[in-house]
N, C-alpha and C positions, 0 to 999 in steps of 0.2 A: 504493500500499500505505500500511497504517497501523499502527503497533504500540505495543500497550500502553494506548491512546487509553480512560481508563475515568470521566472527570469531563465529560460531552458536556450542552450546553442542550439543550432541548425541541428548538429546530430543527436542529442539530449531529444530532442521535440521527434524526430524519426523513428528513432528507438522507441520511444513511449507512445508512438503511435500503433507499433506492431505488437508492443510487449502486452502479454496479460495483468501487470500492473495494474490496478486498480488507483484510480486517483481522488481524493476528496477533500474537504475542506476540511479544516483543525477542527471546528466541533462538530462534524458528522464525523470523524473517524472512528469505523467501529473494533472493536476489541476480536482479534481472529480466536477460532479455537485450539484450546492447546496453549503451553507457554509458548511467550513470545518476547523480544526484545522492542524496546523501542528507543528511535534513535529521533534527538531531536538537534535541529542544524539552528542555529540561533538566527540566523538571517533571515528564515523564512519571519521573525517578528518585523513589523512594520518598523522602519529606522526613526519615524516620531516617537517611537515608544522606547527603542534600546539606542542610544548613541554610537558612536563610532564605531558601524558595522563598516570591514573592508569593502563587502559587495552589497550595500544598502539596495534594496527594492521596493518601492512604493507598494501600498495598497496588500499588505501582511496583515494577519491578525494581531492583535494586542500580546503583549505577553503574558498578561494574566488569562487570554482566551487558550495560552499554550500551554500555561501552568494547568488550568483548568481542564484540557483534556488528558494531560498525562495523568492527574490525580483520579480522573474516571478509567483511566485505563489501568493502573495501579490498583485501583478499587477492585478488578475483577480478581485479583489473586492470583493471576497468571504470568504477572510480568516477571521475568526472570534476570533482567538487565536493564539499565537506563545507561544510555550513551548521549552525551551531551557534548557538540561539537560546535565551534564558532570561530571566525577570522576577525579580528579587528583590529582597528588602528591604537594605537598607544596613546593617544592623546584622548582625553575627554571621558566621561559616561562609566568611570570604573566603577563606582558606587552599584548605579542602576545594574550593570550588567554583573555584578556579585549578587543584588539582591533577586535578579532572576534566575541565577543556577541556585543561589540558595532555596529556593521557593519549588524551582524544579526538583532537586535532590530531597527535598522534605516531603513530597509527594510518596517517598518509598516508606 
């Protein structure tokens, strides 16, 4: 599953067009059957909500919407791992980024 991906290069878009991968909004991501891993790439969050992203793309969900989705998935009891990734500039926004990462890890 892929949630809220919106900045795809042509090769990614071509691959996804033929892949069995299902796409959802963050709010609508369903929990799959059985144990599963949740990967969160923080640049899915709208850059107005988390400053300093290296690859910002407008139109994403809020950080709180991403945290709520992760909490909902974790509540199933089937999440075996949470992976959080992000690339950001070293300037500005550190406290907000740390707050978001902390909120995500507190879901576990």
